[in-house]
ZANU-130139 format. One record per residue (C-alpha): residue number from 1; x, z negated, y negated. Coordinates in pm, 1 decimal. Each point is the difference from the previous one (the first is absolute). Example, Ala and Ser with C-alpha at 12.3 -4.5 7.8 and 13.67 -1.06 7.14 Angstrom:
   nr        c1        c3        c2
    1    1230.0    -780.0     450.0
    2     137.0      66.0    -344.0
END
This chain:
   nr        c1        c3        c2
    1    -824.9   -1002.8    -322.4
    2     -77.6     300.7     222.4
    3    -130.8     -85.8     336.2
    4     271.9     127.4     259.1
    5    -277.1     125.8     224.9
    6     -76.5     272.4    -242.3
    7     353.9     164.3      40.2
    8      28.3     221.7     298.7
    9     300.4     181.5     139.7
   10      96.1     338.4    -152.0
   11    -159.8     -73.8    -322.6
   12     201.9     114.7    -315.7
   13     160.2    -267.5    -227.3
   14      24.1      89.2    -371.2
   15     133.5    -190.3    -295.3
   16    -226.6     -65.1    -298.8
   17     147.1     300.2    -155.6
   18    -144.6     211.9     284.1
   19     328.1      83.2     160.4
   20      54.4      -5.9     362.2
   21     174.9    -305.0     142.8
   22     -50.7      47.9     379.5
   23    -226.5      -1.1     280.0
   24    -155.1    -314.9     179.7
   25     140.6     -90.0     339.6
   26    -196.0    -319.7      11.2
   27     -55.7    -347.3    -136.8
   28     176.2    -293.7     143.0
   29      53.0    -376.4    -114.9
   30    -132.2      82.6    -370.6
   31     220.0     297.1     -26.2
   32     -72.2     375.9     -22.3
   33     235.3     193.8     216.8
   34      38.4     351.1    -111.9
   35     221.0     318.4      78.0
   36     161.3     124.5    -320.9
   37     204.4     297.2     103.5
   38     330.4    -184.0      11.8
   39     -93.1    -297.8     218.0
   40    -292.6    -224.9     106.9
   41     -47.1    -255.9    -269.8
   42    -229.0    -305.4     -85.0
   43    -168.8    -114.6    -310.6
   44    -196.0    -315.6     -41.0
   45    -372.3      40.4      12.3
   46     -21.1    -158.6    -349.2
   47     135.6     328.6    -151.5
   48    -323.4     178.5     117.9
   49    -261.6      68.7    -288.6
   50    -269.6     194.5     181.3
   51     -77.0     190.2     326.4
   52    -229.5     316.0     -38.2
   53     -41.5     341.4     145.7
   54     284.2     -44.1     244.0
   55     247.1     -99.0    -274.0
   56     162.9    -337.7     -56.7
   57      74.9     -52.6    -370.2
   58     270.2    -242.6    -114.6
   59      16.5    -222.7    -305.2
   60     347.7     152.5     -90.2
   61     113.4     349.7     -47.5
   62     181.8     182.1     289.2
   63     331.1     -49.3    -183.2
   64     -45.7    -369.8     -49.9
   65    -102.9     -31.2     362.0
   66     313.5     194.4     119.7
   67     220.9    -243.5    -198.3
   68    -116.4    -282.0     207.2
   69     172.3     166.2     296.8
   70     357.0      57.4    -135.0
END
């Protein structure tokens, strides 16, 4: 599991397919809060694969991640 302290506000969040998912608003209670154009959303920190070069990469594609919000 990724260390939440590595994730900073304004980092870009991408799916494992490289597509944009949102922008980090913060981390709280094991969830990654992000702005995604339509609304502020949350995803479980367990979905985070890696954090590098100001990008949070998820274990799922952008489309798979978006399905969890509908």
